[in-house]
ChimeraX commands (.cxc) that place a marker at each C-alpha (Angstrom):
marker #1 position 37.50,-141.11,22.48 radius 0.5
marker #1 position 40.43,-143.45,22.46 radius 0.5
marker #1 position 42.57,-143.96,19.41 radius 0.5
marker #1 position 41.43,-146.59,16.95 radius 0.5
marker #1 position 43.44,-149.81,17.13 radius 0.5
marker #1 position 45.88,-150.23,14.20 radius 0.5
marker #1 position 44.96,-153.90,13.84 radius 0.5
marker #1 position 41.29,-153.02,13.56 radius 0.5
marker #1 position 42.10,-150.47,10.86 radius 0.5
marker #1 position 43.96,-153.17,8.93 radius 0.5
marker #1 position 40.91,-155.44,9.18 radius 0.5
marker #1 position 38.66,-152.69,7.86 radius 0.5
marker #1 position 41.08,-151.98,5.01 radius 0.5
marker #1 position 40.99,-155.68,4.12 radius 0.5
marker #1 position 37.17,-155.71,4.21 radius 0.5
marker #1 position 37.22,-152.74,1.84 radius 0.5
marker #1 position 38.43,-155.00,-0.97 radius 0.5
marker #1 position 35.42,-155.63,-3.17 radius 0.5
marker #1 position 34.44,-157.73,-6.17 radius 0.5
marker #1 position 33.71,-154.80,-8.48 radius 0.5
marker #1 position 36.68,-152.97,-9.95 radius 0.5
marker #1 position 34.81,-149.65,-10.07 radius 0.5
marker #1 position 34.02,-149.87,-6.37 radius 0.5
marker #1 position 37.55,-151.01,-5.53 radius 0.5
marker #1 position 38.97,-147.93,-7.25 radius 0.5
marker #1 position 36.78,-145.56,-5.23 radius 0.5
marker #1 position 37.52,-147.32,-1.96 radius 0.5
marker #1 position 41.27,-147.46,-2.64 radius 0.5
marker #1 position 41.30,-143.70,-3.23 radius 0.5
marker #1 position 39.34,-143.16,-0.04 radius 0.5
marker #1 position 41.66,-145.42,1.95 radius 0.5
marker #1 position 44.62,-143.45,0.64 radius 0.5
marker #1 position 43.19,-140.00,1.29 radius 0.5
marker #1 position 40.40,-139.87,3.88 radius 0.5
marker #1 position 40.21,-143.10,5.82 radius 0.5
marker #1 position 42.81,-142.20,8.44 radius 0.5
marker #1 position 40.91,-139.00,9.27 radius 0.5
marker #1 position 37.74,-140.83,10.36 radius 0.5
marker #1 position 36.80,-140.69,14.02 radius 0.5
marker #1 position 35.42,-143.76,15.80 radius 0.5
marker #1 position 31.81,-142.95,14.97 radius 0.5
marker #1 position 32.57,-142.41,11.31 radius 0.5
marker #1 position 34.62,-145.59,11.25 radius 0.5
marker #1 position 31.63,-147.51,12.64 radius 0.5
marker #1 position 29.45,-145.98,9.91 radius 0.5
marker #1 position 32.01,-146.95,7.27 radius 0.5
marker #1 position 31.97,-150.53,8.58 radius 0.5
marker #1 position 28.17,-150.53,8.22 radius 0.5
marker #1 position 28.53,-149.35,4.62 radius 0.5
marker #1 position 30.83,-152.27,3.93 radius 0.5
marker #1 position 27.91,-154.59,4.73 radius 0.5
marker #1 position 26.09,-153.46,1.58 radius 0.5
marker #1 position 26.01,-155.70,-1.45 radius 0.5
marker #1 position 28.65,-154.61,-3.98 radius 0.5
marker #1 position 26.14,-153.54,-6.64 radius 0.5
marker #1 position 24.04,-151.58,-4.14 radius 0.5
marker #1 position 27.18,-150.01,-2.67 radius 0.5
marker #1 position 28.37,-148.93,-6.14 radius 0.5
marker #1 position 24.96,-147.44,-6.96 radius 0.5
marker #1 position 25.07,-145.38,-3.76 radius 0.5
marker #1 position 28.65,-144.22,-4.33 radius 0.5
marker #1 position 27.87,-143.30,-7.96 radius 0.5
marker #1 position 24.82,-141.27,-6.91 radius 0.5
marker #1 position 22.30,-143.59,-8.57 radius 0.5
marker #1 position 20.77,-144.33,-5.17 radius 0.5
marker #1 position 20.77,-142.82,-1.71 radius 0.5
marker #1 position 20.36,-144.30,1.74 radius 0.5
marker #1 position 17.82,-143.24,4.36 radius 0.5
marker #1 position 20.52,-143.22,7.06 radius 0.5
marker #1 position 22.03,-139.72,7.38 radius 0.5
marker #1 position 25.20,-141.00,9.09 radius 0.5
marker #1 position 25.88,-143.44,6.26 radius 0.5
marker #1 position 25.19,-140.76,3.67 radius 0.5
marker #1 position 27.79,-138.54,5.36 radius 0.5
marker #1 position 30.39,-141.25,4.71 radius 0.5
marker #1 position 29.07,-141.72,1.16 radius 0.5
marker #1 position 29.63,-138.00,0.53 radius 0.5
marker #1 position 33.26,-138.48,1.60 radius 0.5
marker #1 position 33.57,-141.39,-0.80 radius 0.5
marker #1 position 31.98,-139.40,-3.63 radius 0.5
marker #1 position 34.43,-136.54,-3.02 radius 0.5
marker #1 position 37.56,-138.63,-3.74 radius 0.5
marker link #1:1,2 radius 0.2
marker link #1:2,3 radius 0.2
marker link #1:3,4 radius 0.2
marker link #1:4,5 radius 0.2
marker link #1:5,6 radius 0.2
marker link #1:6,7 radius 0.2
marker link #1:7,8 radius 0.2
marker link #1:8,9 radius 0.2
marker link #1:9,10 radius 0.2
marker link #1:10,11 radius 0.2
marker link #1:11,12 radius 0.2
marker link #1:12,13 radius 0.2
marker link #1:13,14 radius 0.2
marker link #1:14,15 radius 0.2
marker link #1:15,16 radius 0.2
marker link #1:16,17 radius 0.2
marker link #1:17,18 radius 0.2
marker link #1:18,19 radius 0.2
marker link #1:19,20 radius 0.2
marker link #1:20,21 radius 0.2
marker link #1:21,22 radius 0.2
marker link #1:22,23 radius 0.2
marker link #1:23,24 radius 0.2
marker link #1:24,25 radius 0.2
marker link #1:25,26 radius 0.2
marker link #1:26,27 radius 0.2
marker link #1:27,28 radius 0.2
marker link #1:28,29 radius 0.2
marker link #1:29,30 radius 0.2
marker link #1:30,31 radius 0.2
marker link #1:31,32 radius 0.2
marker link #1:32,33 radius 0.2
marker link #1:33,34 radius 0.2
marker link #1:34,35 radius 0.2
marker link #1:35,36 radius 0.2
marker link #1:36,37 radius 0.2
marker link #1:37,38 radius 0.2
marker link #1:38,39 radius 0.2
marker link #1:39,40 radius 0.2
marker link #1:40,41 radius 0.2
marker link #1:41,42 radius 0.2
marker link #1:42,43 radius 0.2
marker link #1:43,44 radius 0.2
marker link #1:44,45 radius 0.2
marker link #1:45,46 radius 0.2
marker link #1:46,47 radius 0.2
marker link #1:47,48 radius 0.2
marker link #1:48,49 radius 0.2
marker link #1:49,50 radius 0.2
marker link #1:50,51 radius 0.2
marker link #1:51,52 radius 0.2
marker link #1:52,53 radius 0.2
marker link #1:53,54 radius 0.2
marker link #1:54,55 radius 0.2
marker link #1:55,56 radius 0.2
marker link #1:56,57 radius 0.2
marker link #1:57,58 radius 0.2
marker link #1:58,59 radius 0.2
marker link #1:59,60 radius 0.2
marker link #1:60,61 radius 0.2
marker link #1:61,62 radius 0.2
marker link #1:62,63 radius 0.2
marker link #1:63,64 radius 0.2
marker link #1:64,65 radius 0.2
marker link #1:65,66 radius 0.2
marker link #1:66,67 radius 0.2
marker link #1:67,68 radius 0.2
marker link #1:68,69 radius 0.2
marker link #1:69,70 radius 0.2
marker link #1:70,71 radius 0.2
marker link #1:71,72 radius 0.2
marker link #1:72,73 radius 0.2
marker link #1:73,74 radius 0.2
marker link #1:74,75 radius 0.2
marker link #1:75,76 radius 0.2
marker link #1:76,77 radius 0.2
marker link #1:77,78 radius 0.2
marker link #1:78,79 radius 0.2
marker link #1:79,80 radius 0.2
marker link #1:80,81 radius 0.2
marker link #1:81,82 radius 0.2
view
């Protein structure tokens, strides 16, 4: 696979800014530690996660809820690990 465009990564980082402080903290840690290691498929899954409502996203990250999509849950496990 080709390298991920730097401009696209900046857009995704910007979209990672959320309205809930608790979620922002988790995502900022992830962006600092694991985001640059994602391959294109994982990056696409992360973008799909960003489409979740903030409260639902926080519930999933905090382990209060899970998603039926195994690919998304793989990214959630990365987020939970930071």
